[in-house]
VOGU-3710 file (C-alpha; in Angstrom, 3 decimals, decimal comma):
1> mhhkhvqrlq> 12,516/-54,735/-58,704  15,046/-54,922/-55,879  15,623/-51,152/-55,959  11,883/-50,466/-55,937  11,415/-52,814/-52,971  14,174/-51,038/-51,044  12,569/-47,654/-51,648  9,209/-48,922/-50,385  10,841/-50,255/-47,214  12,657/-46,971/-46,641
11> llvhdclskh> 9,400/-45,042/-46,861  7,717/-47,565/-44,586  10,454/-47,319/-41,935  10,355/-43,519/-41,860  6,576/-43,578/-41,640  6,747/-45,960/-38,673  9,237/-43,689/-36,939  7,037/-40,646/-37,524  4,093/-42,536/-36,006  6,240/-43,735/-33,062
21> lyasaifyad> 5,755/-47,380/-34,054  9,279/-48,259/-33,000  8,909/-52,057/-32,968  7,608/-51,975/-36,534  10,349/-49,558/-37,556  13,031/-51,841/-36,120  11,531/-54,901/-37,838  11,453/-53,310/-41,304  14,742/-51,410/-40,898  16,489/-54,669/-40,022
31> klvslsgapa> 15,239/-56,202/-43,265  16,212/-53,062/-45,130  19,798/-53,264/-43,899  19,966/-56,917/-44,990  18,729/-56,018/-48,465  20,700/-52,838/-49,139  23,525/-52,587/-46,591  23,620/-48,833/-47,256  25,111/-46,607/-44,497  21,955/-44,483/-44,482
41> dlftlaqafy> 19,766/-47,534/-43,786  22,164/-48,693/-41,084  21,937/-45,291/-39,440  18,137/-45,435/-39,619  18,133/-48,786/-37,826  20,420/-47,392/-35,123  18,048/-44,429/-34,722  15,114/-46,801/-34,318  16,995/-48,699/-31,602  17,769/-45,399/-29,853
51> mdkqyrralt> 14,163/-44,209/-29,986  13,056/-47,555/-28,587  15,539/-47,030/-25,699  17,699/-49,956/-26,777  20,849/-47,915/-26,269  23,356/-50,762/-25,917  22,040/-52,455/-29,053  22,247/-49,216/-31,040  25,790/-48,648/-29,754  26,860/-52,166/-30,708
61> llkgsdlieq> 25,428/-51,697/-34,190  27,223/-48,373/-34,666  30,531/-49,683/-33,339  30,261/-52,705/-35,623  30,369/-50,476/-38,682  33,474/-48,718/-39,965  31,718/-45,380/-40,240  32,059/-43,938/-36,709  35,389/-42,322/-37,569  34,220/-41,207/-40,999
71> dvrfrylaak> 30,658/-39,983/-40,525  29,902/-37,417/-37,828  26,266/-38,607/-37,650  27,370/-42,070/-36,537  29,737/-40,646/-33,945  27,121/-38,273/-32,554  24,474/-41,001/-32,200  27,021/-43,328/-30,569  27,918/-40,574/-28,098  24,228/-40,062/-27,305
81> clvecrewee> 23,911/-43,764/-26,562  26,915/-43,578/-24,228  25,327/-40,654/-22,387  22,145/-42,671/-21,855  24,302/-45,530/-20,553  26,139/-43,059/-18,263  29,512/-43,971/-19,762  30,916/-40,472/-19,369  34,623/-40,967/-20,024  34,031/-43,162/-23,055
91> clmmvggwee> 31,609/-40,581/-24,384  34,269/-37,891/-24,127  36,665/-40,100/-26,050  33,965/-40,710/-28,635  33,421/-36,984/-29,306  37,102/-36,147/-29,487  39,015/-36,905/-26,318  39,888/-34,706/-23,353  41,762/-31,932/-25,213  39,828/-28,675/-25,426
101> dslesidmqd> 40,446/-28,144/-29,132  40,120/-31,725/-30,336  36,394/-31,435/-31,112  37,110/-28,979/-33,924  38,759/-31,709/-35,988  35,618/-33,849/-36,365  33,662/-32,181/-39,136  33,236/-28,448/-38,931  32,182/-27,753/-42,507  28,661/-26,840/-41,402
111> qhdpdtsgkq> 29,731/-24,680/-38,462  29,209/-21,352/-40,231  27,217/-22,440/-43,272  24,730/-19,636/-44,047  22,597/-21,949/-46,166  21,747/-24,182/-43,190  21,506/-21,444/-40,529  18,055/-21,546/-38,973  17,122/-24,703/-40,875  19,125/-27,299/-38,946
121> isyysalsll> 21,438/-27,389/-35,918  25,087/-27,851/-36,850  26,801/-31,013/-35,661  29,565/-28,946/-34,107  26,975/-27,242/-31,903  25,236/-30,524/-31,050  28,546/-32,217/-30,132  29,611/-29,222/-28,050  26,284/-29,385/-26,195  26,741/-33,106/-25,607
131> rgkvydalen> 30,217/-32,597/-24,252  28,936/-29,882/-21,907  26,343/-32,297/-20,532  29,031/-34,903/-19,915  31,194/-32,422/-18,010  28,110/-31,392/-16,036  27,521/-35,024/-15,072  31,168/-35,249/-13,986  30,632/-32,044/-11,908  33,255/-30,193/-13,903
141> hgravkwyqa> 31,046/-27,128/-14,224  33,761/-24,810/-15,519  34,379/-26,892/-18,628  30,653/-27,527/-18,993  30,005/-23,782/-19,206  32,745/-23,429/-21,828  31,220/-26,091/-24,075  27,658/-24,820/-23,649  28,877/-21,413/-24,761  30,747/-23,000/-27,653
151> alkadpfcye> 27,560/-24,776/-28,732  25,577/-21,548/-28,680  28,227/-19,506/-30,460  28,568/-22,179/-33,152  24,813/-22,120/-33,754  22,585/-19,529/-32,016  19,594/-21,760/-32,782  20,866/-24,400/-30,315  18,281/-23,338/-27,739  18,995/-26,241/-25,402
161> afqilidnhm> 22,480/-24,889/-24,682  21,026/-21,439/-23,969  18,324/-22,903/-21,736  20,832/-24,838/-19,627  23,061/-21,795/-19,183  20,165/-19,544/-18,161  18,001/-21,913/-16,122  20,975/-23,300/-14,188  22,362/-19,807/-13,505  25,787/-20,712/-14,854
171> ltadeearlr> 26,568/-17,133/-15,902  26,348/-13,777/-14,172  24,250/-10,994/-15,659  27,347/-9,406/-17,260  28,462/-12,736/-18,709  24,991/-13,338/-20,131  25,042/-9,923/-21,774  28,458/-10,568/-23,317  27,307/-13,956/-24,580  24,219/-12,432/-26,232
181> qglkfsnddr> 26,311/-9,746/-27,891  28,626/-12,414/-29,310  25,821/-14,314/-31,039  25,354/-13,641/-34,741  21,728/-13,260/-35,804  20,432/-12,213/-39,192  17,760/-9,551/-39,535  15,150/-12,268/-40,032  16,122/-13,824/-36,713  15,730/-10,697/-34,597
191> wlsllyqakc> 12,810/-12,334/-32,784  15,144/-14,994/-31,387  17,695/-12,407/-30,273  14,963/-10,465/-28,447  13,556/-13,608/-26,848  17,010/-14,607/-25,596  17,392/-11,137/-24,128  14,011/-11,343/-22,394  14,871/-14,718/-20,867  18,163/-13,524/-19,359
201> kkydqqssie> 18,563/-11,952/-15,919  16,671/-8,698/-15,714  18,731/-6,782/-13,132  20,708/-4,895/-15,799  17,815/-4,485/-18,230  15,712/-1,973/-16,333  15,624/0,508/-19,221  15,301/-1,937/-22,122  13,299/-4,986/-21,059  9,881/-3,360/-21,511
211> etlqelerpa> 10,782/-2,219/-25,002  12,038/-5,720/-25,796  8,810/-7,331/-24,614  6,664/-4,845/-26,508  8,510/-5,533/-29,739  8,071/-9,269/-29,246  4,342/-8,835/-28,611  3,519/-6,443/-31,445  2,084/-8,058/-34,609  4,598/-8,595/-37,383
221> addteqagse> 4,273/-6,565/-40,559  3,407/-8,239/-43,862  6,253/-8,828/-46,276  4,855/-6,168/-48,580  4,927/-3,602/-45,775  8,268/-4,653/-44,298  10,506/-2,758/-46,735  8,589/0,480/-46,330  8,503/0,294/-42,540  12,203/-0,352/-41,862
231> eqhasamvqr> 13,226/3,305/-42,118  10,250/4,385/-40,017  11,077/1,712/-37,424  14,659/2,994/-37,158  13,576/6,590/-36,615  10,975/5,538/-34,039  13,600/3,622/-32,106  15,747/6,765/-31,897  12,918/9,053/-30,826  11,250/6,675/-28,395
241> tpsaaydhsr> 11,619/7,609/-24,754  12,741/4,957/-22,247  9,937/2,659/-21,184  8,621/2,513/-17,676  9,774/-0,071/-15,214  6,832/-2,256/-16,189  3,875/-1,949/-18,443  0,278/-1,694/-17,283  -1,092/-0,395/-20,566  -3,049/-3,572/-21,192
251> mgtatpmqsp> -4,705/-3,136/-17,808  -5,490/0,553/-18,287  -3,395/1,934/-15,408  -0,425/4,256/-15,283  3,122/3,029/-15,266  5,419/3,863/-12,340  7,338/6,486/-14,338  4,192/8,066/-15,821  1,328/10,019/-14,430  -2,173/8,741/-15,156
261> sdthmttpgs> -2,639/11,496/-17,712  0,357/10,229/-19,688  -1,058/6,720/-20,006  -2,560/5,944/-23,403  -3,657/2,802/-25,119  -1,984/2,044/-28,444  -2,328/-1,013/-30,583  0,499/-2,315/-32,724  0,490/-0,717/-36,109  -1,807/2,076/-34,915
271> vshegereps> -1,087/5,794/-35,131  0,169/7,350/-31,891  -0,772/10,765/-30,519  2,248/12,258/-32,343  0,976/10,998/-35,685  3,624/8,277/-36,025  2,763/4,693/-36,850  3,976/2,098/-34,358  6,820/-0,035/-35,738  6,151/-3,662/-36,547
281> gcglganvdv> 7,000/-6,372/-34,056  7,571/-10,117/-33,962  3,975/-11,306/-33,642  4,576/-13,368/-30,489  2,103/-11,609/-28,221  0,166/-14,824/-27,514  3,235/-17,050/-27,140  3,645/-18,695/-23,736  7,403/-18,101/-23,538  6,991/-14,370/-24,165
291> lvcraewyyh> 4,154/-14,074/-21,647  6,193/-15,954/-19,042  9,006/-13,446/-19,600  6,528/-10,642/-18,976  5,236/-12,365/-15,836  8,829/-12,695/-14,583  9,335/-8,997/-15,239  6,194/-8,169/-13,248  7,530/-10,306/-10,411  10,936/-8,641/-10,619
301> vgayqdcytl> 9,494/-5,157/-10,152  7,248/-6,276/-7,280  3,962/-6,250/-9,225  2,968/-9,584/-7,739  -0,747/-9,205/-8,368  -0,197/-8,438/-12,064  2,161/-11,402/-12,286  -0,372/-13,677/-10,608  -3,197/-12,478/-12,867  -1,172/-13,129/-16,011
311> tssllendpy> 0,085/-16,570/-14,976  -3,402/-17,594/-13,812  -4,807/-16,784/-17,250  -2,005/-18,784/-18,888  -2,677/-21,806/-16,685  -6,401/-21,521/-17,330  -5,711/-21,912/-21,054  -3,054/-24,608/-20,606  -2,990/-26,172/-17,119  -0,026/-28,370/-18,086
321> atevypvhit> 2,316/-25,550/-19,152  5,032/-26,415/-16,642  7,189/-23,417/-17,622  4,520/-21,130/-16,123  4,413/-22,796/-12,701  7,668/-21,535/-11,100  6,787/-17,848/-11,419  3,095/-18,540/-10,639  3,981/-20,400/-7,450  6,406/-17,732/-6,245
331> aslelrkkne> 3,893/-14,958/-6,964  1,242/-16,891/-5,034  3,687/-17,238/-2,145  4,355/-13,490/-2,104  0,598/-12,823/-2,078  0,028/-15,468/0,660  -2,550/-17,335/-1,418  -2,592/-20,543/0,611  -5,573/-22,095/-1,140  -4,081/-21,513/-4,577
341> lfrrahklvq> -0,763/-23,018/-3,512  -2,503/-26,054/-2,057  -4,584/-26,589/-5,177  -1,695/-26,231/-7,603  0,667/-28,344/-5,516  -1,916/-31,122/-5,209  -2,479/-31,090/-8,970  1,253/-31,149/-9,739  1,922/-34,056/-7,392  -0,877/-36,010/-9,056
351> eypdralawf> 0,395/-35,326/-12,589  4,181/-35,189/-12,069  5,150/-37,099/-8,919  8,661/-37,677/-10,263  9,420/-34,019/-10,999  11,046/-31,539/-8,631  8,557/-28,826/-9,565  5,691/-30,681/-7,872  7,481/-31,022/-4,538  8,780/-27,464/-4,756
361> avgcyylctq> 5,153/-26,326/-4,916  4,342/-28,423/-1,840  7,296/-26,862/-0,014  6,071/-23,365/-0,919  2,623/-24,174/0,482  4,090/-25,239/3,814  6,395/-22,205/3,800  3,334/-19,992/3,305  1,558/-21,651/6,241  4,733/-21,359/8,386
371> qydsarryfg> 5,105/-25,118/8,769  8,838/-24,958/8,297  9,634/-28,578/9,183  7,388/-29,826/6,391  8,600/-27,105/4,036  12,240/-28,071/4,330  11,367/-31,758/3,975  9,675/-31,177/0,623  12,262/-28,668/-0,572  14,874/-31,300/0,243
381> kattiensfa> 12,947/-33,866/-1,780  12,816/-31,488/-4,736  16,603/-30,976/-4,629  17,118/-34,738/-4,467  15,002/-35,300/-7,573  16,568/-32,426/-9,534  19,893/-31,180/-8,271  19,859/-28,203/-10,668  16,605/-26,648/-9,409  17,871/-23,347/-7,969
391> aawigfgnaf> 14,576/-22,194/-6,443  14,281/-25,398/-4,406  17,782/-24,912/-2,948  16,992/-21,320/-1,959  13,706/-22,401/-0,383  15,519/-25,225/1,414  17,959/-22,768/2,973  15,229/-20,260/3,810  13,165/-22,905/5,617  16,129/-23,616/7,912
401> afqdesdqam> 16,834/-19,896/8,359  13,258/-19,219/9,492  13,872/-21,630/12,379  17,269/-20,086/13,238  19,070/-23,281/12,242  22,028/-21,461/10,751  24,310/-24,469/10,193  21,809/-26,318/8,003  20,826/-23,110/6,220  24,494/-22,363/5,488
411> aayrtaarlf> 24,966/-25,877/4,099  22,063/-25,393/1,689  23,270/-21,951/0,622  26,833/-23,204/0,098  25,612/-26,012/-2,129  23,486/-23,562/-4,119  26,456/-21,171/-4,485  28,583/-24,033/-5,813  25,926/-25,311/-8,246  24,801/-21,902/-9,507
421> pglhlpltgm> 27,836/-19,610/-9,822  25,825/-16,947/-11,657  23,246/-16,626/-8,867  23,957/-14,160/-6,062  21,074/-15,062/-3,736  22,910/-17,977/-2,010  25,782/-15,618/-1,196  23,314/-13,086/0,204  21,701/-15,811/2,322  25,102/-16,883/3,665
431> gmeyqrmnnl> 25,860/-13,277/4,556  22,586/-12,978/6,456  23,375/-16,109/8,443  26,870/-14,872/9,290  25,337/-11,582/10,356  22,835/-13,430/12,535  25,769/-15,221/14,189  27,490/-11,807/14,652  30,382/-12,824/12,406  30,401/-9,445/10,700
441> hlaeqmflqa> 33,707/-9,905/8,862  32,562/-13,018/6,977  29,145/-11,471/6,468  30,762/-8,490/4,765  32,777/-10,789/2,498  29,631/-12,650/1,425  27,660/-9,458/0,774  30,508/-7,925/-1,223  30,820/-11,101/-3,266  27,066/-11,105/-3,914
451> hkvcpsdpla> 27,290/-7,444/-4,937  30,141/-8,303/-7,312  28,104/-11,087/-8,943  25,045/-8,841/-9,283  25,827/-5,112/-8,780  22,245/-4,153/-9,634  20,548/-6,040/-6,803  19,162/-3,674/-4,117  18,994/-6,468/-1,527  22,778/-6,880/-1,367
461> cnelgvltyk> 23,224/-3,096/-1,061  20,653/-2,988/1,746  22,450/-5,737/3,668  25,783/-3,956/3,235  24,128/-0,825/4,591  22,839/-2,714/7,636  26,290/-4,200/8,196  28,094/-0,855/8,059  25,402/0,582/10,352  26,208/-2,077/12,932
471> nqqysaaeqw> 29,864/-1,106/12,614  28,822/2,497/13,410  29,881/3,682/9,946  26,742/5,718/9,455  27,869/7,763/6,459  28,902/4,623/4,552  25,651/2,930/5,572  23,707/5,898/4,188  25,492/5,593/0,833  24,745/1,870/0,558
481> llralelvpg> 21,083/2,383/1,452  20,655/5,265/-0,979  22,217/3,084/-3,662  19,756/0,328/-2,802  16,843/2,764/-3,176  18,135/3,782/-6,604  18,279/0,144/-7,709  14,755/-0,806/-6,603  12,871/-1,586/-9,843  9,501/0,043/-10,308
491> rlnagweslv> 7,638/1,609/-7,438  8,601/1,195/-3,815  6,177/-1,206/-2,171  5,660/-2,675/1,276  8,383/-5,233/0,654  11,009/-2,466/0,729  9,672/-0,790/3,876  12,580/-2,098/5,958  15,049/-0,480/3,546  13,411/2,929/4,053
501> vnlghcyrkq> 13,356/2,445/7,839  17,048/1,539/7,820  17,818/4,787/6,004  15,834/6,668/8,646  17,940/5,073/11,382  21,108/6,254/9,614  19,799/9,816/9,482  18,821/9,659/13,155  22,276/8,465/14,180  23,770/11,402/12,254
511> qrwddaiqvy> 21,378/13,761/14,108  19,659/14,711/10,874  16,292/14,793/12,561  14,211/16,323/9,759  15,552/13,878/7,166  14,929/10,963/9,534  11,358/12,096/10,265  10,621/12,472/6,548  11,954/8,993/5,780  10,033/7,384/8,670
521> eralglcpgq> 6,817/8,980/7,450  7,548/7,659/3,979  7,968/4,174/5,459  4,606/4,477/7,204  3,075/5,420/3,867  4,415/2,194/2,390  3,374/-0,005/5,304  1,001/1,659/7,787  0,547/0,414/11,325  4,129/-0,690/11,989
531> agtyaalgft> 4,792/-0,232/15,707  8,565/-0,148/15,267  8,370/2,666/12,724  6,029/4,667/14,960  8,425/4,166/17,873  11,403/5,318/15,798  9,444/8,342/14,555  8,368/9,283/18,079  11,883/8,824/19,460  13,335/11,034/16,710
541> rhlkvhlryv> 10,814/13,789/17,394  11,645/13,535/21,084  15,384/13,844/20,386  14,780/16,813/18,098  12,674/18,697/20,684  15,000/17,737/23,565  18,071/18,953/21,706  16,427/22,285/20,981  15,462/22,590/24,632  19,042/21,913/25,727
551> ivkkwtckes> 20,420/24,509/23,275  17,914/27,160/24,401  18,619/26,403/28,072  22,367/26,624/27,508  22,150/30,017/25,815  19,774/31,273/28,500  22,227/30,272/31,234  25,102/31,866/29,318  23,248/35,166/28,912  22,327/35,156/32,617
561> svv> 25,961/34,678/33,649  27,073/37,571/31,395  24,503/39,900/32,956
//
């Protein structure tokens, strides 16, 4: 009878926890521990205390048992309680001390267990993640990065570690690529590998990101068809030509690397014009994370309207999908949609007044309306609420830079460079401010460092070209600007008009009049009605005609003197 009563209480406690009835769960779990005294029931009571945010009580209960040193579950839950209590040093001691290799001695039997892979997160990975968070709180970002990577390598399904590394820009694009290559996924988990790839920085994925997104979006094949399609999928992957910079096939328009006649609509699993069946995909075409990755890719290549259209449809279906808002807000800012920014910011402040995202949206609205004092105030509030929000720090620095307040802008950029070592934009912003102050040597150092962090960014190459142009190194400036043009993703648009104009200035300084005229006309095609470009074009034509006149006059005078 006693055993049957204990079983009923155990079922009751777990049911209360599943229904979030924490007070009831604590009440019955307490009685259960008194009746059975089993370690599993004690752990359940501690979990109920933790879920009810009674962290000190849960910690006292766990420490009162003799199982912390013997059972990794008890130690992990105790460490979680210490994190909630902000007892950082004690938490480190709880998970294994300060030595880098001491964590491996806890209980690593499930670290590489194939039977549990994809079914549960290993405790080694969870403890590594916890230790990374503690080091982050102690502002020891180097060790934090090491333990986040250890958590992900121990268990690729520990998405939280991946999310922190990517969202907080702790790794450069090359480091992210090396980390992805080091993760071990089975064939059944290819969808996760592709999704990780799509979420990483896209500067070095110009040729592969579209193919990755298409495979994620295509419907998955049935199990009965999977075996027969593997060989066909492999051959299709070999024969497939590189994708365009971004895909407009769903909108019925040509891609930047295709002519309109090459554009064709194909559905997953359908037969293409060559008679080959499309390979199967992952079946995540309607998933929000995948669609956000596509929206970010649209934004990256400058297709702001496509990005805005996609994110608007996502928010129409789920207005509380907060992961969509950052790219939607930035696309709205690029398109100067003041009403949309105001509406979204107002809604976010109403729903999430304690989140940095809401005040970031307010700052973007004021940045769009050129009210820079208000913009920097709200960007500053966003950084205060969430210190790891990179976009808010960049906006904070930009708001100061728009008002020529270089000292405050530099302070914001420096903080962002320290917090986000894998992000090159703060370094680029610092270089621009040094260049504005005519400190060309430090500006060059910042631009070169930004180029080292992200060699595929055309903005850093453009700024290096401008810098060498100011130093009258016109040939070197031409090389940097041509490199920047090569790195521009997708089509050239009006946003890159200044890059084309800068190249025209280099040609003009080298007296390459025809090349300069051609480039200026190309710039006018990108952004018509620019007075500065018309002036440069007219001045170049004048120099070209004047030089010819001088040459003709010189030879005429020489022939006259000979006669």
